[in-house]
Structure formats: structure tokens, C-alpha cells
N, C-alpha and C positions, 0 to 999 in steps of 0.2 A: 573588428569584432573578436580579435584574438584574446584568449585568456591564459595562454601558456606561461606568460610572465607574471601573472597574478595581479595585473592592474585592474582597477574597477572599470566595469562596462556599464554604461547608463542607457536606459531606454530612450531618454530624450535625445541622445546622440545618434539614434539609428539613422543610417543612410542606406539607400538601395545600393546593391553591388554595382560596380562600374563595368563588370563583365558578367556574362552568363555563359553556361556550358550546356547547350541544348542536347549534345550527344557525347557519349563517351564509350569507347571500346576498351575493355580490360583483358589482358592476357596474363594468366598466372601459371608459372612453372613451380609447382609446389615441391619444396625440399624442406626437410626437417629444420636445418640450420641456415640454409641460404635459399630463400624463395625469391624468385625474380618476378617483378610486376612491371608490365609494360602498359601504359595508358596512352591512348590516342584520343585526343579531345578536339572538338570543334569549339573554338573560343569566339564568342560574339561580343563585340563592343557595343554598348548601349548608346542611344542617340545623344544622351546628355554627357557622355564620357568624351573628353577631349582626346584627339589622336596623340599617341605617344605617352598616355597615362600608364605608369608602371602597372604590371599585372602581379599582384601579390597572392601567392598560393600558400596555404597552410601545410606544414609538415612537421612530424615529430619522430625522432629516432629513426630516420631513414638514411640509407646510404644511396647517394645519387650516382647512377652509372652513366647516364647520358641524357641530353635534352636537345630537342631540335624543333624548329618552327618551319612549317611548309617544306619539310625535307632537308633543311639546312641545319647542321649541327652548330650549336651555340658554343662560344668560347667562354671561359670563366669571366671575362670582362663584360659579357652580355647579361649576366645575372649576378645576384648576390644571395649567398646562403647564410642563414643563421639558425639558431635553435628553434625558432618559431616557424620557419618555412623558407621559401625561395621567392625572390623578387626578380621578375624579368624587366629589366630597366627600360627598354624602349621597344615595346612590341610593335608589330606592323600596324600601319595606320588604316588599313581597310576595315570593313565592317566585320569580317570573320577571318580567322586564320586557323591552321591546324597546328596543334601542339602535341608533341610526343615526348613522354618522359619514361625513362627506365630506372627503377629503384630496386634495392635489395633489402630484405628484412629477415629477421630471425624469429620464426614462430615459437621455437622451443624455449627461447630465452625471455619470452614476453610474459612476465609474471603479473603485469598489470591487468591482463585479460581484457585489454582494450585494443582494437585493431584485429589483426590476424594472429591467432595463437594455437597451440596444441593443447587438447584436453582429452585425457584418457587414450592417447594415441591417435586422436582424430584432429583434423584441422577445423577451426571454427573462427567466426568473426563476431565482434560486438562493436558497433560503430556509433551508437547513441551514447553521449551527445557528440563527442568530438574524437571518435576513434578512427574515422576514415583517413584522417591525416597521418595515422600511423601505418597506413597501407601504401599510399602514394600522395604526391603533392596535388592539392585540389583546393577549390573554393569551398571549404568545409563549413558551410552555413546553411540553415534550412530553407532560405529563400532562393537558393540556386537549384533549379529542378532540371534533371537530365534524364534522357532515355539511355538506359544501360544495356550494353551487350557484353557478355562475359564469357571468355574461353578459359577453361580451367584444365590444366594437365597435371597428372599425378601418377605415381607408381601404382600399377594395377593391383599388386598384392597388398601394398600398404594402404591404399585407398580405393577399394573397388566401387564405392559409391561416391558420386560427385553431384553436388546440388548447388543451384544458384537461384537468383531472383527471377520471377517471371515464368515464361514457358520454355520447355526444352526445345532446342532447335536442331541440334546435331550432336552425335557422339561417335566415337570410334577408337581404333588403335593408333598408338604413336610409337616412335622408335624406342628401343631399349626396355621393353616390357612395360611401357607406360600407356596410358589412354587419356582421352580428353572428352569434355562435354561442353557444349555451347548453350548458353541460356540468354534469352532476350526478354526484357520487360518493356512492353510498349507504353506503359504509363510513366510520364516524367515524375521523378522523385528526388528528394534531397539525398545527399550522400549518407546521412545517418541511417537510412533504410536499406543500405546495401548489405548483402550477406552472401557468404558461401560456406559450405560444409563439405568435407571430404574425409572418408575413412571407412572403417569396417563397421557396418551397421546392419541390424536386422530391421524389418519393416512390416507394416500392415497397410492394406489399401482398401478403400471403399469407393464406390461410384456414387456421385451425387448429381441430382438434376435441379437446377434453380427453378424458381417459380415461372420463369419465362421459357423454360425448356432447355437451357444451356447445360450440356454435360460437363462435369468437373471431376477430375481424379484426385481423391484425397489420399494423402500418405502421411504416416507417422513413423519416424526413424528413431531407433533406440539402440543401446548397446547390445552386443551379441547375447542371445539367449533370453532377452527380456520383452520380446514382442507381445506375449500374452498379457503383460502388465500394461499395455497401451490401449486395450480395448475400451476401458471406461473413458479415457481421453477422447478416443474417436467418437464414441457415443455423445459425449458432451459437445464436441465440435459440430456434429450433424444437427443436434438440437439447437445450438446457438445460431447456426446458419438459417435454419427454418424460422427461428424466433425473430431474427433481424429482418427477414423478408416481411413477416407479418406485422411487426410492431413499428418498424421505421421505413419499410419499403426498400431496404438495401439488399441488392443481390450481389453475389460474388462475380468477379469480372475476368479472371484468368482461366486457363484450361486446367491448371493444377493448383493445389494448395497443399503445401508440405509443412510438417512440424518435425523438428529434430530436438531430441532431449540429450543434454550433456551434463556431466557431473561437476565441472568447474565453470561457474558462471557468477558474475558479480550481482546480477539482478534476478528477478523472478522469471522474466521472460522478455522477449523482444519481438516486435510486430513487423519485422522486415517484410517487404512486399512479396507475398506468395511463398515466403520461406521463414516461418516463425521459428526462432531458436529459444528453447526453454531450459531452465534449470530442471533437471530430471525429477526432482521431488514434486514438481507440479504436472507430471505426466504419468509416472509409473504408479500403478496401484493394483492391489488385489486384496482379498479379505484377510490374508495372512500377514500383510505388510503395511496396509494403509488403514488409518482410523477414519471415522466418519468426518472428522474435521479435514483430513487430507482429501477425501472425496469431494467435499464441498469446495475446498480451495482449488482443486484441479478443475472442477466445473466452472468456477468463477473466472479463473485466470485463462483457461482455454478460450472462454467467451470474450474476455477482455481483449486479448490480443487479436482475436478474429474481428471483433467490432472495430478495432483500429483501422481495418481496411478502408473504411469510409471516414471515420473520425480520427484522422491522424495521417493516413496515407494518401487517399484520394484528395482530401483537404488537409493540408499540413500547416505548421506554424510559420509565420513570417520570420520570426526570430525567437530565441529561447526565452524571452520574457513572456511569450504567449504559451508557455508549456502547458498551462492549465486548459488551454483551448482543446488540446487533444486528450490530456490525462484526466482532468476533472470531468469532462463530458463523457469519456469512455468508462470511467468508474461508475458514474450515474447509470450508464447503460448496462454494465455488468451487474450492478446491484438490482436493477429492475428485472433482469433475466433471472437472477437467483431467487428473487421474490416470487416470480411467476412459477419457477420450477419447484420451489420448496415452500416454506411457510413465510408469508409476507411479514407477519408479526415478529417472528423470531429473527428474520433477516434484518428488519429495521432495528431491533434491539442490538444485534451484533454490529451493525454499521455505526450506531450511535456510541456504543461502548468503545469501538475502535477510535472514533473521533475524540472521545473524551480522554482516552488514555494516551493517545499519540499526538493529536493536533492541539487540543486545548492547552496542554503544558507547553507546547511549542509557541503558541500564541501568547502565553503568559510569561515567557522567559526572554533571554537575550538573543535567541535565534528567531524571534518573531519576524515575519515578513508578510507583505500582502500576498493574496492569491496570485496576483500578477506583480512580481517584484519590480521596483524601479531601477535597481542596479544589482550587480553581482560581481564577485571576483572569480569564482569557480562554479560553473554551471552544474557540475556533478553534485554539488551540495544543495541544489534546489529541487531535487527529486524528493520532495518532502510530503509529510502528511497534510500540510497546508495546501500545496498544489493539488494533491490527489483527493484526499478526503473532504477538505473544506471546499475545494473546487467542485466536487460532486454535489455538495449541499447547495451551492449557488445555482447549479442547473436545476436541482429539485425545487428550489424556491421559485425559479422562473416558471416551472410547470405548475406550481401551486397558485401563483399569482395570475397566470393567464388561463388556466384550465386546460384539460387534456386536449381538446379540439384545437385551440389556438396554439398551444405548444407544438403540436404535430405540424400545423401549418408553417410555423416558424422553422422547424427542422427541415421540412420539405423545401422551403425557400433557400435555406442555408446550403443544402445539398445541390440544388439546381444552380444557384448563383456562383458558388465558390468551388465547384468541382474542378480539380486540376490546378488549384491555386495554393499559395502560401499566404495565409491571411491572419487576421488579428481578432482580439476579443471585441473590439468596436464593431467589426464587420459581423460577427456572430450575433451580438445583441441587436444590431440594426435590423436583422432579419425578423426578429420577434416583434420589434417595434412596428415594422411594416405589416407583418402578417396580422397582428392583433390591434393595429392602429392605437398603439399605447406608447407613452413616454417613459422610457426606462433610464433616463439620464441619472436619476438619483440611485437607481439600482447599481449602476456602474461603480458606485463608491465601495460596494462589497469587494470588488476586484482591486481597489486602490488602497484601502485601509487595512492595516494589520490589527490583530487583537480580537478577542471574543467579546462581543457586546454583552452588557449586563442589562437586564430589564427589571427594574424595581417595580414591584406589584403590591398594591394595597387594595383592600375591599372593605365595604361597609354595607350594612343592611338596616334600613329604617322601617321598623315594623308598622309604624303609624302611616307613613306615606306609601308603604309597600314598594320602596325603591331600593335597588341594589346598585351600588356605585363601584366602578372598577377604574382605578387610577394607575396609569402606566408611565414610567419615565425610563428612557433608554440612555445608556452611558457606555462608551468604549474607553477602557483604560489606556494610558499612554504606552507606546511601544517604541523601541529604538528608532529614532529619526522621525517619529510621528507623535508629538506630544498632544496636539489638539485634534479632535476628531469631529466630523460632521454627523448629523443625524442620518440614520440609514432607513431605507425602505424595508420594512419587516412584515412578512406575511405571517400572521399569528392566528392559528386555528384555536378556537375556544369553544366551550360549551358550558352551560349552567345546568347542573344536575339536581333533580329533586330528590326527595327522601327515598324514593323507590329506584333511583338510578336513571330515571327517564330524563330526557333533555327538555328544559323549559326555557321560554324566551320572554314571556310577558306580552303585553299588547303594544308596547311602544319602546323604542330605543332612541335615546338622544345622545349627541356628542360623537356619533360615529355610525358607519354603515357596516352591517354584518351580513354577508351573503354566504349561505351554505356553511356557516360557522367560521368564516374567514374575516378577520379584522385586520385591515391593512394600516400599519403604522408608518408615518412619514415624518412626524415631528418628534421633538425630544419628549414632550409631555402630551398625554392623551387622557381624557376622562370620558368614560362611557357610562350612561345611566340606563338601567333597565327598569321599566315602570310596571306597576300592576302585578307584582309577584306576591303571592299569598304566603309564601314561606321563604326563609333564607336558603338560597341555593348554595351548592358547593361548586367552586370554580375548577373546571378542567382546562388547563392552559398549555399551549404549545403542543397541541394534539398531533400525533404522528411525528413529533419533533419537526414542526413546519419551518423552523428557523434555527440555525446553529448558534444559539445564545445561551447564556446562563440566566436562569430565573432566580431572582432574589425575592422570595415570597414566603413569609413566615406563616404558612398554613398550620392550623392546629393539628395535633396528633390525631384527633378524632376525625378531622377532614381527610387526612392522609389515609387513615384506616378505611374510611368510607370509599375513597377512590380506589384503593387497592382491592377492595371487594367488589365494587359496583361499576367502575368506569367502563363504558362500552368501547372506548378507544384503547386498544391493546397496549400501545406504547405508554400512554399516560397511566394505565393501571400498573404497569411495571415500574414506571418512573416514580409513582407515588410510594410504592414499597421501597424503592431504592432511597428516596428522600427520607422516609421514616427510619430506615436502617442507618443511613448516614448520620442522622441526628443522634441516634442512640450511640453510634460508634464515636462520634466527636465528643460527646459527653463522657463516654467510657474512657476514651484516651486521656482526657483531662483529669478524670477521676483517678485513673491508674497512676498518672504522674504524681498525683497528690496522695497516693497510698490508699485510695478508696476502692472498694469492691464493686464490680459491675453487676448490679442487681438485674434479674430478668424483668422484661417488660411483657406482662401477660397478654396484653392486647396484640402486640406485634407477634408473639409466638402463636397466638390463637389464629391469626390471619395465615401464618405460614402453614399451620396444620390444616386449615381449611383448603388452602391451595393444593397442598400435597395430595389430599384426598379427593379433590374435585376432578373426577374422571371425564367431565364434559370438556375439560381443557386439554388441548394438545400437549402430550408429554414433554415435547421440546420447549413449549412455552412455560410449562410448570417448572422445568429445570432452570430456565432463565429467571423466573420469578424468585426461585429459592437460592439463587446465587448472589451473594453479598457483593457490595462494591469492593474492588481490588485495592491493594495497598496504594497503588499509584493514583487511583481515582480518589481515595480518601485523602491522600496527601494534597491533591489539588484542591479539595474542599477546605482543608485546614489552612493551606496557602503560606504560612510562615512558621518559623521555629518548629519545623517538622522533625519528629523523632520516629524513624522507621520502625524501631523495635517496639515502641509503645503502640503504634498503629497496628502492627501485625498481631501483637498479643491481644489487643482489644478485639480485632476481627475474629481471632480464634476462640475467644470467650463466647462471642455471640454465636458463632457456628456451633459450639458445644451446646449452648442453650437450645438452639433450633433442633439439633440432633436428639437431645433429651426429650424435647416436646414431641418429636415424631416417633420416639422409640416404641410406644405401645402399638403403633400402626405399621412399624417398619416391615415386618415380615409379610403382612397382607399386601402392602404396597408393592413390595418386591415381587410377590407372586403374581400380582395383576399385570406386571410389566414383562412377564416372560414371553419370549418370541416362539412362534411355531413355524415349522417348515425351514426352507433353505435361507441362508444369509441374504438379506435384502438391503441394498444401499439406499433405498428410498427414504424420504424424510420421515415417514411414519415410523418405520422400524428404528431409524437413527434416533428419533425423539425418545423412544423407549429406552434405548441404550444410554442416552445422555441423562435421563432422569434417574435411572438405576445408578449411574456413576455418582451423581450428586448425593443421592440417599446413602450410598455406601460410604462416601467420604465423610458426610456428617456423622454417620454412625461410628466410624473409626475414630474421629476426633473426640467423640464421647469417651472412648477408651474401654469399652466393655469387651470382655473376653470373647463373647459371641461374635461381636463385630470383627475382631481381629481374626477369628477363625473364618468368618464369611469372606473377608477380603482375600485371604490366602486361597480359599477354595475358588473364588471368582477368578483368580489368576490361573490356577491349575486347570480348571475345566473350560476356560475360555476357548471358543471356536473361531474367534476373529480377533484382529489386532485391536479394535476399539475396546472390547471388554478386557483383553489382557493388558493393554497399555494403561487404561484407567486404573485397574487394580494395582499394576506395577508402580505407577506414579504415586498413588495414595499410600502404598506401603513405604516407599522410599521417603516420602515427605513426612508421614505422620506416625508410622509404627514406632512404638517406644523402644523396641529391642534392636540394638546395633547388629546383633548376630542375624536376626531375621532380615534386616535391610541388606546386609552383606550377602546373604544367600540368594536373595531375589535378584540383586544386581548381577551376581555371577551367573545365575540361571538365564537371565534375559540376554546377557552378553553371549553366552555359549549358543543360545538359540539363533541369534541374529548377527553374529560377528561378521558374516560374509555379505550382509546387506547394508550398504553404506547409508541408505536413507533411514532405515530403522535404527542403525547405530547412532545416527545423529540424535535420535530421541533419547537413547541411553545416556549420552553426554548431557543433554539438556536437562533431564530429570535430576541429575546429580548437581548440575550448576545452579538449579533453581530451588534446591532444598532450603527452606527458610532456616538459616543458621548463621549467627554472626561470625562463625569461623569458616564459612563456606569458601572463602578465598584460598584456604589451605588445600581443600579438596580440589578446587579448580587448578591450582598449581600442580598438584600431583597428576591430574588428568592431562595436563599439557605435556607431560613426559610419557604418556601412554603410547604404545606403538601405533595405535590407530588414530592418534591425533595428527592432523596435518596442518601445518601453518600456511600452506599454499592453497588449500581448498576453502573458498569462502563459506560454503555450507557448514563445514566442520568448525570453522572459526565462529560463525554465528551461533551454532548449536551449543558451544561452550562459553566463549568469552562474551559474545553478544547476549546470550540468554542470561548469563550472570549479571551483566551490567544493566540490561534493560528490564529484567523481570525479578531479580532477587534483591529487593531493596535493603533487606537486613544485612546480607553479606556484602553487597557492593558499597553501601553507605555505613559500614561498621564504624563504630566510634573511634577505633584505633587507626583508621585511614588505610588499612591494608587492602581493602577492596579497591579503593581509588588507585592506590599505587600499582596493584596488579594490572588493572585495565590500562592505565597510562603507560606503563612499561611495555605492554603488548602493542599499544598503538605506535609508540616510538619505533619499535622493531619492525612492525608491519608496514609502516610508512615507506620504508625503503623498497618494499616489494609490490605492495598494492595500496596506494594512497587513497583510492576511492573507498575501499572497505574500511581502512583505518579512520577516515573522516566520519563514516557512518557510526562507527563505534564511539567516537568522541561525543556524539550528540547525546549520549547517556548522561552527560553532565549539564544538560540544558536547564535543569531545575535546581542546581546545587545551591543557589542563593536562598532558596526557601527552607533549607535545612537549619536545624538549631545551630547555635554559634560554634560549638566544638567541631562538628562535622563540616560545617561551612568553611571554617578557617583552614582545615586540613585539605579539603578539596581545592580551594583556591591556591594554596601554597604549592600543591603538586601540579596544578595546571600552569602556574607561573614557571615552575621548573621545566616543564615540557616546552613551554613557549620560548624559553631561553636557548633551546637547541637550534643551532644555526642552519642546518640543512633540511628543515621540514619542507614537505611538499606544499604546493599552493592549496591543495585540498584541505590538509590538516591545519595549515596556518590560518586559513580563512575561518574555519570553525572555532579554533581556539581564541582567535582575536575577538570574534563576536561574543563568544561565551564569557570572556573576561571583561568585555565592555570597553575594549581599547580602540 
């Protein structure tokens, strides 16, 4: 199962490990440049393993000090060392033996931020997916479950706080001004869930009692002086623990639960058993530094990592092909938590937008892969939107198909049957089959087939016979390695709406069964006929986004307008307006390239005006309705010969038209959204702030002097980061005066230059300013004293934001944007290949660009591919991107 040499690993070749390690004791002597690690393991030979079978342990960049078996030191002839690990040639023939290995590592020099490293003066670990092998030699695979006992020793001044997995057992003084702590985790876990943290940290604590009465000590550890900014994260943690007890019956199981926030982290967070380690941007928050989006992200990610305690830790993956078993399932759970805590309608729209901007392009390009891949070369490259977001949609479809009661029965069975195991997708699905007495064999195709299914839809109404016919045909486009696709089981929520917006069904349905609005598709073609309808209905389809599919349905503009005004399904109401806008934007883009002016569509603008003024709607929902498709979403709809400049210009024209339509009501709308009292992080107040931001942005794009004065005033008088940041970003992106933009950038920098999380926003806003010469600005910012090449957040805030979100600058016709990003990737690959590979995925859709841009992107990709010493991470992505 090794991947360090870059060879392909196939699911079909999976074999159980020949040995297990039921217990491991670790001793760490933490030193900045020379940390000693002593591991004492009980090695168990499985029944099927022949005596004398070599024991192969993974290892990466380790210095071996000594190795012994049952107290006897091995000589160099007893084992073989290579770059991938160590092989014990002829281990003892008994069922078990004791193996002791001492290694040395250098945390300070670990720029990959995988294994044990130093961050901000603190020791920290990251072991998922294959980081534990950078700490000691081990069977570093998820189906090897061990009980860990860890003794950590450190200099007391350098690291007064010492944390590990599980429960604290013992602590005390050691020689030479040092001290130690012992932690024991009674729950067997794979090595990727191991963690330790040691350093100078402040903390906050709360007492929690589970539903069954078990007391738990909760702790959040942060950098010195920042403990007050951890209060919201603690509140989110407590709410998520209560929610999981109520919704899924999942109680916490250890005596303590700790979270540590660090500033150098490759990921968002990590669910290590009892000791979650977080990127500090997803923990630290207060009204002066965090936006409403930050608060929502903190809430969701705190919940996500906590929910992993059961869906990921107590039940883990048998192998890395099953990654969606923990990630897709847990994303579904955190989405449901956020929906219950905030606005379900707005959350669903946000989830779908994320899917369409990140996962749909992945499915449509050279990096497409099934939710459960069949093979990989570098597992770090499969922490993708497909595994996470599409994986969550598959779980949601299960819940839709089975119903809430049967879905919960399936989850309960899964928890009972597989607790303490490393298991598979098949085992997960079989629990629902048994609980619901249902055959889900066809549903399994969703896990095996890549690509976004397309559902072709056509309708007709015969006034004479009073019949409404609905014809459906599913098709999944070819993807790399999968040219032919089978028909999928698709849960399709539909409704027929009458002229007053009410749901109508007729007296009889033929060709299919619809229960509670759910039509279950299983064949390529379906035809359903609704009888005895006195009027032609309007079809509302894929309600709630019941399946992650593209709908090819040429509804009339009149029907889209009707749905945007009247659909009782909040998602479909939003989707209808998005489809209407997309149709206008595609037409406008084509017209712009032909030199035609984009004329206003009065019906569309009237709907936007109606929505903006409709105070019966949640302000956050109104803000979502009035937000047009993004450049990336529109590019996905155009699909070929994409011109990012034309797309952006067309979107801006339509935004200007909406702003002009709303201008007579702008001030009264803004007045109605004013907040009273103290700052409130709740979804109601946040919704008002989001709608104000949308209205201000549209007004500024119109270019009126009043709007330009209003946005400057909004920045100056803001009493919270949300209002100030929204005004700041709008000024930098859309204010016509370079002098004004420069002044606001300087003011924002001076206010927040000592807050690295807010400073990331300062870099991002400049990196994403829609300008074809944006690469020049990004280059200059890379020379800024506050830019750090070694900090993943700072890299993502500048280079990542530019590549992923600024299509005009990144895909500039002269190729300078492509060149900048690829040069950065080549340099970064030597230090942090995981982050470099993530940046490279920005090229996943380059083939859809118009010929000039496409040719330049490919030429530069081929140039990078010719570099001889690329990491496995980057080589894997670039090879698949080029289609080689």
C-alpha cells in the first residue's frame, strides 16, 4: 500500500495486513532540531500469515538509531532500509513479539508540515493521510488499529503545555528543567489519528455532561493572548455535541476533548481522537476580526471535526479508497447541523453553489474520479470536492430515498455493527439495505462512476385530453478511464405547480410512482403522464437539489419567472432565477463577442426588484437570490471556448442593470436593514448584513456618486468586520479611482497588520480584483514583507485566491497568470508538495478555454512536466491534467 515511490495503488489489489499492532507505547524527547522517538510495539502475526514473512514498516525521512526484537538488538543484516521504510527480514515465528525502534527527526526542518513539525514556536503533528511514517517506522495504513500510550517530554519553558490523544494519565517534572505528560487512548485507532501538541499556549475550558451523565472537560488552546477569540468556537463545540446526541444518538466517549489552533497547517482541521488540531482561521473570532462567513465556517468545521469522533474515528476506513466513508458522511452531518442552526434554505443554496463551483468542474475535467476511486498514485491528491461534497450528496440521496426514519435506522445499525472497525462503503450501504429492507445495489454505482449525470427533460400538455407528459432521459458523459456509464438510481423530487403556485397532481399518474413528490429513476428513459389536469402546470424539478445532476430542460422564460416568484421549494425558486440569469448571461456573452449591446430584460429585473422589496423573505435568502452566477459557474455552463474576460464583463453589465432597477428603492431598503442593539452573530442579523452588502455592491457597480460616498461611509463607520470587510472588498474591486483604492488598502493594512488572519483577507482582496493585469499585483505582493512562502494560509490567500477565483487575471490572454502560478508551484514543490499540488488543480478546466488561452496553458504545463525532480504529488496532478 506504499505510495512514496509514486506507483499506482489499486483497490482491486487490496490485501489485509500480514501483521497487526494492537498496542504501541511512544516516548518523545522533544528537541527543536533533534527529537528522539522511541516506539515499543506489540506485533501480532495474523493466522493467514506464514511464519517468517517479512515485516515491512513505512518510514519517511527518519534517522534510525536502534531496533530490537524481544530485547535483542538487531544487526544491519537482520533488516533492510530504503527510502520507503524498513523491512525486518525474518521476524520471530510466534504469534506475537515485541518490537522497539528508536528514531530521530528534525521538527524545525519539516517544511512539508506532515509528521511532527514546529509551528509558531510550538510542536505540532499532522498524520493524515501518511504522516505518521515521518515520526517513526510503522504499519502506516488505516486498517491497522492500535491502542496508543504516549509519553511526551519537553523543556518546561519552551513548552509548558503538553497534549496528546485520549485521557491524561500522569505528568510531572523531569531532569534539566524539563517536564513530561503521559496520555492514553483506550480506543484502538489507525496511526493517521495520532496527535501531539506542545508549546506556549493559552486556553479556555468548559465542563460538559453527556446525555447519559458522563462529565467531559472541554479545552481550546490558542496562541498567547488570543483566548478570548476562542469563545465562539467553544460555543459551537458544545452545540455540536448536543446536536449529535439528539440527531444521531452519538455521545462523546473520553474524559477530555481538546482543540488546538495553529497558524501553519496544510488543511482546515484534523479530527485526531480527543485532540483536534485546527488551522487557527477556523477557531479564532470576534466582531472586530471575523466576518459572518468566518463565524459560519468556524461553526461548521468545529462540528465537522467533532462529528468525526464517530464517523471516522470510532468507525474508520479500511483503506484510503474508502475516504468518502468518513468525509462524505461527515460533511453531510455538518451540513445538517448548520441547516438546523441557521437557515436551511440558505445553507442548501450555499452547499449546492460549492458543489457546482468546485466539484462539477472536477467531474467535467481530466481530474474526474469516482467518489470511491479505483486507483491512486498519491492519496493526498484525493482530498477532493468529489470525495467531500459529492460524497455528502450521496448520503443525502440515501436519506431522501429511504426517508428520515429508515435512514436513522440504517445509521444506528452502522454504529452498532461497525464500532471499533475499519470498514468499507459496501458495509455502510448494507446497513441501510438491512434496516430498510431495500436493494441498493444500483445505488452503489454512484460511488463507482465518475462524472455529473445529465438529465434531459421535456414536457408537453394536451389540452384536449388534459394530460401532462414528462419525459426523462439520463446520461453520464465519459470521464478518464470510464467511457461507458450505466444508468443510475436517481431520487428526483418534483412538483407540478398551478397558476397560483399551488401543487397539483391530477387524479391519475401512469408510467411511474410518485410518493410525497419523489420520483425514483432507475432506467435511462422514463415517461410519466399526469391525467385530468385542467390547466398546463409548471414543472418544479430536482426540488431541494435531491440529486447532484445537471438538468437539461429548456423551460420558457415565462415559466422560470413564474417559479422564481411562486415556487414553494426555496431551492428551486433560487435555481429558477439562477437559470434565468444564466440564460441572459450566455446570450449576453455571445452578443458581446459579436459586438452587440446587452439589452435589459425587464421581466428579470422586475423579479429582482420584487425579491429585494419582499420583507416576508429572510434577508439572507434575498441576498442569495440577488447574487448572480459566478464567473466559474457561468464558464461551466458555456463549457467550451470560454473567454473569461467576456464572461466577467457580461456579468458586470447585468449587475449594473439590477443595481439601476433597484436604485429608486435603495435607500429605503438599506434603512429597513439597519440593526439595533449589540452585535449579533446569529443568522438573522447576519442575513441583514449580507443583504446590505449585496445592495451596496450593486449600487457601486452602477457608478453613482452617492453610492461611492455610501460605500466609503460604510467602511468608515463599520462596527464589525463583516460590514468593514464587505465595504473594503467592494471599493478595491469596483471603485473607479486608483487613489481611493490605494488609500483604503493602506488604511486596512494599518488597522490589521498585526492580525495574520485578517491580513490574509487583505492579500486575497487584491489577488481577486478582476483585472487582466492582476498577475503584476500578485507578483508585487509576493515581495511584501508580510508574505510568507512557508505559511499555507498566506499562500492560499494570495496565490490560491488568484488562481482559483480570479479568472480574468489567472487566465489572461497573454498567459502571464498561468506562468506566475506554475512558477510558484515549481518553487513550492521543493518545500510543501501537498500545497503545491492543490494549487495545480486550478488548471483542471484549462481545456474548456478558447484556443489562445488553452494553448498557452498547455504549453506551460508541459514545461513544468519536463522538470525532473517534481514530487509525486505534483507529478500525479500534472500528468492527469495533461491526459498523459
